[in-house]
C-alpha positions as MATLAB code, in Angstrom:
seq = 'MSSALGHEKKCRGYAAREASGHLSPFEFTRSAPGSKDVGFRVCFCGICHTDLHQIRSEWGSSVYPMVPGHEIVGIVDEVGSEVSRFRPGDRVGVGCIVNSCRECNACKRKSEQYCHRGATFTYNSTDREGTITYGGYSDYMVVSEDYAFKIPENLPLDGAAPLLVAGVTVYSPIKYYQMESGGRNFGVVGLGGVGHMAVKFAKAMGMHVTVISTSPSKEEEAKKSLGADQFLVSRDEAQMKEAKGTLDFIIDTVSAPHPADLYLDLLSANGKLILVGVPPEPMQFKPRALVSERKTIGGSMVGGMEETQEMLDFCVKHNIVCEIEKINMDYVNTAMERLAKGDVHYRFVIDCENSFRAS';
ca = [
       0.000    0.000    0.000;
       1.360    3.423   -0.907;
       2.351    5.814    1.851;
       0.202    8.431    0.080;
      -2.958    6.593    1.143;
      -5.167    8.868    3.234;
      -4.196   12.087    1.477;
      -6.020   13.916   -1.288;
      -4.484   13.318   -4.656;
      -3.603   16.270   -6.856;
      -4.523   15.386  -10.426;
      -4.021   16.754  -13.896;
      -6.566   16.416  -16.633;
      -8.264   18.084  -19.570;
     -11.661   19.703  -19.033;
     -14.394   21.445  -21.000;
     -15.459   24.732  -19.394;
     -18.561   25.491  -21.463;
     -20.732   24.181  -24.287;
     -18.219   24.862  -27.063;
     -16.712   21.619  -25.826;
     -13.143   22.887  -26.094;
     -10.879   20.927  -23.753;
      -7.884   22.448  -22.002;
      -5.536   21.611  -19.095;
      -7.225   21.427  -15.706;
      -5.852   20.729  -12.242;
      -8.069   19.263   -9.534;
      -8.028   16.924   -6.543;
      -9.560   13.527   -6.003;
     -10.669   12.256   -2.615;
      -8.234   10.029   -0.774;
      -8.846    6.304   -1.334;
     -10.989    4.851    1.423;
     -10.679    1.399    2.937;
     -12.495   -0.245    0.011;
     -11.050    1.934   -2.760;
      -8.427    1.462   -5.425;
      -6.210    4.300   -6.638;
      -4.528    3.886  -10.015;
      -2.400    5.638  -12.590;
      -4.387    6.141  -15.781;
      -2.526    4.698  -18.748;
      -5.151    4.965  -21.499;
      -8.640    6.389  -21.926;
     -10.874    5.858  -24.931;
     -12.887    8.682  -26.482;
     -16.568    7.719  -26.622;
     -19.234    9.501  -28.679;
     -20.958   10.160  -25.357;
     -17.982   12.344  -24.421;
     -18.668   14.508  -27.462;
     -22.362   14.837  -26.592;
     -21.557   15.702  -22.982;
     -18.814   18.286  -23.491;
     -21.092   20.100  -25.969;
     -24.130   19.805  -23.662;
     -26.129   18.178  -26.448;
     -28.171   16.247  -23.902;
     -28.792   19.340  -21.764;
     -27.363   17.989  -18.509;
     -23.733   19.057  -18.632;
     -21.997   20.567  -15.605;
     -18.733   22.454  -16.084;
     -15.835   22.183  -15.675;
     -16.143   18.644  -17.028;
     -13.371   16.061  -17.249;
     -14.790   13.404  -19.609;
     -13.719    9.818  -20.141;
     -15.235    6.481  -19.113;
     -13.124    3.920  -20.962;
     -10.251    3.939  -18.513;
      -7.420    1.489  -17.895;
      -4.324    1.745  -15.767;
      -2.067    0.251  -13.119;
      -3.023    0.051   -9.449;
      -0.911    2.338   -7.289;
      -2.593    2.055   -3.879;
      -5.356    0.035   -2.242;
      -7.455    0.436    0.887;
      -7.146   -1.871    3.869;
     -10.313   -3.812    3.017;
      -9.607   -4.267   -0.708;
      -9.370   -7.951   -1.618;
      -9.433   -8.114   -5.428;
      -6.553   -5.809   -6.293;
      -2.949   -5.246   -5.311;
      -0.456   -2.551   -6.372;
       0.811   -3.344   -9.858;
      -2.432   -4.970  -11.043;
      -4.099   -3.960  -14.320;
      -7.434   -2.262  -13.663;
     -10.274   -0.675  -15.621;
     -13.232    1.638  -15.033;
     -16.229    2.014  -17.341;
     -19.361    4.174  -17.134;
     -20.266    3.548  -13.495;
     -18.415    4.245  -10.237;
     -21.266    3.610   -7.781;
     -24.919    2.634   -7.396;
     -27.328    2.118   -4.514;
     -26.532   -1.631   -4.338;
     -29.983   -2.282   -2.836;
     -32.628   -1.896   -5.561;
     -33.867   -4.723   -7.761;
     -31.640   -3.676  -10.660;
     -28.512   -3.682   -8.509;
     -29.442   -7.042   -6.983;
     -29.848   -8.438  -10.509;
     -26.298   -7.264  -11.304;
     -27.667   -4.558  -13.630;
     -26.148   -1.618  -11.785;
     -26.317    0.535  -14.920;
     -30.112    0.642  -14.432;
     -30.012    1.422  -10.696;
     -33.494    2.634   -9.697;
     -32.050    5.290   -7.413;
     -29.610    6.455  -10.039;
     -26.148    5.093  -10.744;
     -23.198    7.386  -10.175;
     -21.521    7.784  -13.533;
     -17.798    8.194  -13.984;
     -18.056   11.845  -14.964;
     -20.649   14.628  -15.044;
     -22.514   12.872  -12.249;
     -23.076   13.586   -8.566;
     -21.545   11.107   -6.140;
     -22.967   10.142   -2.758;
     -21.127   13.037   -1.096;
     -22.703   15.528   -3.490;
     -19.604   16.340   -5.537;
     -19.330   16.142   -9.315;
     -17.347   13.212  -10.673;
     -14.376   13.671  -12.986;
     -13.468   11.107  -15.646;
     -10.469    9.521  -17.253;
      -9.004   12.336  -19.345;
      -6.631   12.601  -16.426;
      -3.568   11.067  -14.843;
      -5.145    9.379  -11.806;
      -8.394    7.725  -10.695;
      -9.863    6.542   -7.401;
     -12.741    4.036   -7.437;
     -14.406    1.491   -5.187;
     -13.067   -1.964   -5.953;
     -16.698   -3.049   -6.489;
     -16.810   -0.866   -9.623;
     -13.372   -1.706  -10.980;
     -12.552   -4.431  -13.499;
      -9.600   -6.754  -13.658;
      -8.028   -6.345  -17.098;
      -6.730   -9.759  -18.215;
      -3.006   -9.974  -18.880;
      -3.611  -11.232  -22.437;
      -5.357   -8.009  -23.505;
      -3.269   -4.997  -24.571;
      -4.195   -2.096  -22.311;
      -4.701    0.414  -25.128;
      -6.976   -1.874  -27.167;
      -8.819   -2.989  -24.024;
      -9.833    0.511  -22.885;
     -12.763    0.954  -25.332;
     -14.090   -2.501  -24.479;
     -15.351   -1.029  -21.204;
     -18.001    0.952  -23.126;
     -17.831    0.323  -26.884;
     -17.471   -3.399  -26.260;
     -20.018   -4.018  -23.535;
     -22.545   -1.657  -25.162;
     -23.118   -4.303  -27.840;
     -22.187   -7.405  -25.840;
     -24.931   -6.671  -23.288;
     -27.912   -6.557  -25.721;
     -26.587   -9.561  -27.642;
     -26.753  -11.539  -24.406;
     -29.955  -10.027  -23.004;
     -31.953  -10.489  -26.206;
     -30.449  -13.951  -26.693;
     -28.999  -13.215  -30.089;
     -25.918  -15.397  -29.676;
     -27.340  -18.650  -31.034;
     -25.045  -19.587  -33.901;
     -26.434  -19.080  -37.390;
     -28.766  -16.214  -36.571;
     -28.934  -13.384  -39.127;
     -27.528  -10.349  -37.361;
     -27.408   -6.757  -38.641;
     -25.262   -3.845  -37.488;
     -26.191   -0.278  -38.385;
     -23.098    1.908  -38.430;
     -19.482    0.766  -38.560;
     -17.841    3.027  -36.016;
     -16.279    2.371  -32.628;
     -19.325    0.510  -31.309;
     -20.461   -1.050  -34.591;
     -17.195   -2.758  -35.414;
     -17.235   -4.383  -31.962;
     -20.727   -5.733  -32.704;
     -19.352   -7.366  -35.851;
     -16.474   -8.948  -33.930;
     -18.690  -10.331  -31.173;
     -21.350  -11.641  -33.549;
     -18.790  -13.420  -35.716;
     -17.146  -14.965  -32.647;
     -20.595  -16.269  -31.645;
     -21.159  -17.861  -35.048;
     -23.738  -15.467  -36.467;
     -24.230  -14.423  -40.093;
     -23.427  -10.703  -40.033;
     -24.718   -7.925  -42.275;
     -23.290   -4.413  -41.939;
     -25.604   -1.546  -42.926;
     -23.881    1.767  -43.628;
     -24.268    4.986  -45.565;
     -20.621    4.655  -46.718;
     -19.907    2.272  -49.628;
     -16.190    2.780  -48.985;
     -16.443    0.729  -45.781;
     -17.522   -2.476  -47.514;
     -14.069   -3.902  -48.185;
     -12.900   -3.468  -44.604;
     -16.183   -4.724  -43.159;
     -15.822   -7.961  -45.087;
     -12.079   -8.541  -45.334;
     -10.839   -7.158  -42.018;
     -13.813   -7.668  -39.711;
     -15.318  -10.750  -41.337;
     -18.805   -9.433  -42.139;
     -20.741  -11.705  -44.490;
     -22.810   -9.042  -46.210;
     -22.785   -5.267  -46.656;
     -25.752   -3.017  -47.434;
     -25.578    0.623  -48.433;
     -28.610    2.108  -46.705;
     -29.011    4.758  -49.425;
     -29.217    2.100  -52.138;
     -32.953    1.435  -52.445;
     -32.464   -1.662  -54.583;
     -30.109   -3.273  -52.077;
     -32.373   -2.477  -49.143;
     -35.452   -3.787  -50.936;
     -33.719   -7.049  -51.818;
     -32.688   -7.546  -48.180;
     -36.193   -6.931  -46.806;
     -37.190   -9.409  -44.118;
     -33.812  -11.181  -43.962;
     -32.507  -10.249  -40.491;
     -33.462  -11.652  -37.088;
     -31.745   -8.914  -35.065;
     -30.346   -5.471  -35.739;
     -28.208   -3.416  -33.368;
     -28.370    0.262  -34.319;
     -25.241    2.094  -33.156;
     -25.788    5.408  -34.952;
     -25.987    8.610  -32.873;
     -26.997   10.901  -35.759;
     -30.695   11.473  -36.616;
     -32.076    8.723  -38.885;
     -35.411    6.962  -39.561;
     -36.192    3.673  -37.819;
     -38.549    2.467  -40.597;
     -35.625    1.928  -42.943;
     -34.241   -0.803  -40.695;
     -37.531   -2.269  -39.462;
     -38.202   -3.336  -43.043;
     -35.054   -5.490  -42.950;
     -36.331   -7.541  -40.024;
     -38.086  -10.853  -40.394;
     -41.256  -11.589  -38.403;
     -40.550  -11.418  -34.643;
     -37.339   -9.529  -35.385;
     -35.806   -7.043  -32.954;
     -34.263   -3.640  -33.617;
     -32.160   -2.649  -30.611;
     -30.939    0.931  -30.227;
     -27.620    1.599  -28.519;
     -26.841    4.891  -30.255;
     -28.551    7.972  -28.820;
     -29.529   10.514  -31.507;
     -30.222   14.014  -30.134;
     -33.650   14.117  -31.824;
     -36.671   11.755  -31.584;
     -36.758    8.834  -34.013;
     -39.862    8.172  -36.078;
     -41.419    4.923  -37.220;
     -44.784    3.633  -38.440;
     -46.501    1.479  -35.764;
     -47.828   -0.814  -38.489;
     -44.247   -1.915  -39.134;
     -44.238   -3.420  -35.632;
     -47.794   -4.707  -35.373;
     -48.010   -6.507  -38.714;
     -45.130   -8.910  -37.996;
     -44.700   -8.657  -34.211;
     -41.430   -6.780  -34.469;
     -39.798   -5.065  -31.509;
     -37.884   -1.848  -30.975;
     -35.816   -1.957  -27.812;
     -32.881   -0.211  -26.230;
     -29.821   -1.042  -24.202;
     -27.146    0.832  -22.313;
     -23.817   -0.553  -21.076;
     -23.589   -3.775  -19.084;
     -23.416   -4.266  -15.338;
     -20.245   -5.083  -13.481;
     -20.501   -8.871  -13.703;
     -21.472   -8.807  -17.378;
     -18.620   -6.442  -18.262;
     -16.075   -8.721  -16.612;
     -17.636  -11.641  -18.502;
     -17.221   -9.668  -21.731;
     -13.527   -9.028  -20.989;
     -12.975  -12.748  -20.430;
     -14.841  -13.495  -23.694;
     -12.477  -11.109  -25.495;
      -9.446  -12.987  -24.152;
     -10.904  -16.319  -25.273;
     -11.617  -15.063  -28.795;
      -8.659  -12.665  -29.154;
     -10.905   -9.605  -29.521;
      -9.751   -6.014  -28.984;
     -10.939   -2.673  -30.279;
      -9.304   -1.211  -33.389;
      -7.839    2.103  -32.263;
      -6.022    5.289  -33.178;
      -3.751    6.171  -30.281;
      -3.260    9.882  -29.638;
      -1.653   12.230  -27.140;
      -3.819   14.470  -24.981;
      -2.813   17.622  -26.850;
      -4.564   16.201  -29.943;
      -7.877   15.722  -28.140;
      -9.727   18.727  -29.613;
      -8.788   17.712  -33.146;
      -9.901   14.180  -32.316;
     -13.291   15.503  -31.197;
     -13.712   17.396  -34.472;
     -12.831   14.264  -36.410;
     -15.183   12.152  -34.281;
     -18.054   14.530  -35.053;
     -17.392   13.878  -38.760;
     -17.072   10.129  -38.318;
     -13.391   10.342  -39.240;
     -11.853    7.779  -36.879;
     -10.638    4.216  -37.274;
     -12.426    3.007  -35.094;
     -11.845    4.466  -31.654;
      -9.523    7.195  -30.440;
      -7.573    6.197  -27.336;
      -5.636    8.807  -25.370;
      -2.192    7.841  -24.106;
      -2.703    9.574  -20.768;
       0.388    8.256  -19.044;
       2.860    9.526  -21.628;
       0.871   12.723  -22.285;
       1.022   13.873  -18.676;
       4.542   12.578  -18.144;
       5.689   14.797  -21.017;
       3.832   17.904  -19.796;
];
């Protein structure tokens, strides 16, 4: 245990100060690790599309200054006296959640992300003491061991970071909606940071995978690099008409405004369209598209703690990591501009350790 245990930790990070979303250096303190807490040096943090929404206050709930980041991995530096799962030197990760009530039905079902009393999110959230949480665009984190993940040794830390959101965001609905039976016809709308993980998981589970995208240029990579079986250009009416009724499940990862009807038509009877992207505007669909063939529109957020650890172990077994572009922190504003344009392959990951060491 570090001798620093019991003292507030001075931290460096990058924060947005207002709704322009511009990020700049920010110094702050984190509470001292308690008896059940883990303190760790942040090595890498993925950039999630949620970060872009939040720093620009596109969901209307942003509190500034805001240190974003909830795809965080690092090395344990100090542990509290009652911590049993981690020791200094261990590889550790933090996703979207750093606390929940632990008592409601959702928490008891190991679905802490849906805590009825409100989960405490890793940033832009109010913790139990009433202070605003700061995320992983920083050099240090403190978290309860109950909300920390063990990162398997076989996974590279940089490629593992986005698994904690981009990965489990699609793994969770695949499991919940029982899509993983081999041979099922599985569709993925959007081939970004989340969508490409859906392709990887579905292929590892033996499904027949169709990628649906507005970008014809992504077809070669979807098929040759990611292993997709089929590719549809959503703007090609002939292609979409020919594929009508061919898919059992579709996971829609797109965060930009788009019509649901376009994808409902691709579903077979009893098919399910599951939304994991969060467009800023309401989506529209014709109820008849659901009623006539008993189709379903559903939604899903990230997974709970147990499910996320299960997903990490699945990734080790099947040699799955996120495809990333690794950047330094001083590139983060350019990365956000590129992310807004969909210009990333497939997930930006910030090298926090080297960025702050150099500054």
